[in-house]
C-alpha positions as CSV (number, residue, x, y, z in Angstrom):
1,M,-51.7,13.7,-8.1
2,N,-49.4,12.6,-10.7
3,T,-48.6,9.1,-10.3
4,Q,-46.0,7.3,-12.3
5,V,-47.3,4.2,-13.7
6,T,-46.0,2.2,-16.6
7,R,-48.2,1.6,-19.6
8,E,-47.7,-2.4,-18.8
9,V,-49.4,-1.8,-15.5
10,R,-52.2,0.4,-16.9
11,D,-52.9,-2.1,-19.7
12,W,-52.9,-4.8,-16.9
13,I,-55.4,-3.0,-14.7
14,D,-57.6,-2.1,-17.5
15,G,-57.8,-5.8,-18.3
16,L,-59.0,-6.9,-14.8
17,E,-62.7,-8.5,-15.4
18,S,-63.9,-7.0,-11.9
19,E,-64.9,-3.2,-12.1
20,R,-64.3,-3.3,-8.3
21,R,-60.8,-4.7,-8.6
22,K,-60.0,-1.9,-11.0
23,A,-61.4,0.6,-8.7
24,E,-59.7,-0.8,-5.9
25,S,-56.3,-1.1,-7.9
26,E,-56.7,2.6,-9.1
27,R,-57.0,3.7,-5.4
28,L,-54.1,1.6,-4.5
29,L,-51.8,3.0,-7.2
30,E,-52.7,6.7,-5.8
31,I,-51.8,5.5,-2.0
32,F,-48.7,3.6,-2.9
33,A,-47.3,6.6,-5.0
34,R,-48.1,9.1,-2.4
35,A,-46.4,6.9,0.3
36,T,-43.4,5.7,-1.8
37,G,-42.7,8.5,-4.6
38,L,-41.9,5.6,-6.7
39,E,-43.0,4.2,-10.0
40,A,-45.5,1.4,-10.1
41,K,-43.9,-1.5,-12.0
42,L,-45.4,-5.1,-13.2
43,W,-43.6,-8.0,-11.6
44,S,-44.4,-11.7,-12.6
45,G,-47.1,-10.9,-14.7
46,S,-49.6,-9.9,-12.1
47,M,-48.1,-8.1,-8.9
48,I,-47.6,-4.2,-9.0
49,G,-44.7,-3.2,-7.3
50,Y,-42.6,-0.3,-6.0
51,G,-38.9,-0.1,-5.4
52,K,-36.5,-3.0,-5.8
53,Y,-34.0,-4.9,-3.7
54,H,-31.5,-7.8,-4.6
55,Y,-31.4,-10.9,-2.6
56,R,-29.2,-13.8,-2.1
57,Y,-29.7,-16.9,-0.1
58,E,-27.1,-18.8,1.2
59,S,-27.9,-21.8,-1.4
60,G,-26.5,-19.3,-4.1
61,H,-30.2,-18.2,-5.5
62,E,-30.5,-14.8,-6.0
63,G,-32.5,-12.3,-8.0
64,D,-34.3,-8.7,-7.5
65,W,-37.9,-8.4,-5.9
66,F,-40.0,-5.3,-5.1
67,L,-40.2,-3.8,-1.8
68,T,-43.8,-3.3,-1.6
69,G,-46.8,-3.3,-3.6
70,F,-50.0,-5.2,-4.1
71,A,-51.8,-8.1,-6.5
72,P,-55.4,-7.8,-7.1
73,R,-56.8,-11.4,-7.1
74,K,-60.2,-12.7,-7.5
75,R,-60.9,-13.2,-3.9
76,A,-58.6,-10.7,-2.6
77,V,-56.1,-8.0,-3.1
78,D,-53.0,-9.1,-1.6
79,L,-50.7,-6.3,0.0
80,H,-46.8,-7.4,-0.1
81,H,-44.3,-5.8,1.9
82,A,-40.6,-6.7,2.7
83,R,-39.9,-6.3,6.3
84,V,-36.2,-4.5,6.0
85,R,-34.7,-5.0,9.1
86,A,-31.7,-3.2,10.3
87,L,-28.5,-5.2,9.2
88,R,-25.2,-5.2,10.1
89,R,-22.5,-4.3,7.8
90,S,-21.4,-7.8,7.4
91,D,-25.0,-9.2,6.8
92,A,-25.4,-6.4,4.2
93,A,-21.9,-7.5,2.4
94,A,-23.3,-11.1,2.4
95,G,-26.5,-10.0,0.5
96,Q,-28.7,-11.0,3.3
97,A,-32.3,-10.3,2.0
98,P,-35.1,-8.7,3.9
99,D,-38.0,-10.9,5.1
100,R,-41.0,-10.8,3.0
101,Q,-44.7,-10.5,4.3
102,V,-47.8,-11.0,2.3
103,L,-50.9,-9.6,3.7
104,P,-54.4,-10.7,2.1
105,V,-57.0,-8.0,2.4
106,F,-60.7,-9.6,2.0
107,D,-63.8,-7.7,1.2
108,Q,-65.4,-7.4,4.6
109,A,-68.8,-7.8,2.8
110,R,-68.2,-11.4,1.9
111,Q,-67.0,-12.2,5.6
112,C,-70.1,-11.6,7.1
């Protein structure tokens, strides 16, 4: 399978200390590429994300963030997913952002 991965993502994964996290990250790259069909990009220096959406809060704060992705951490691999809900046209015009979810995925062996 040909996965689209930026050099920045590849270098970051290669720099992980844990061989286990490297292997898990490589597998997740394949899974997310197959599921999304999008290029993996590095966000905030330690999260690998796919897709992009623009958000704007009522406070005026706004920015861009990825739709789905993962973050290999020392204790777990976190899966990130923006819950995109159906928006009315008026909500979309107001720039309402999807909700975010972070799901930590822990090593089962460590939980025993």
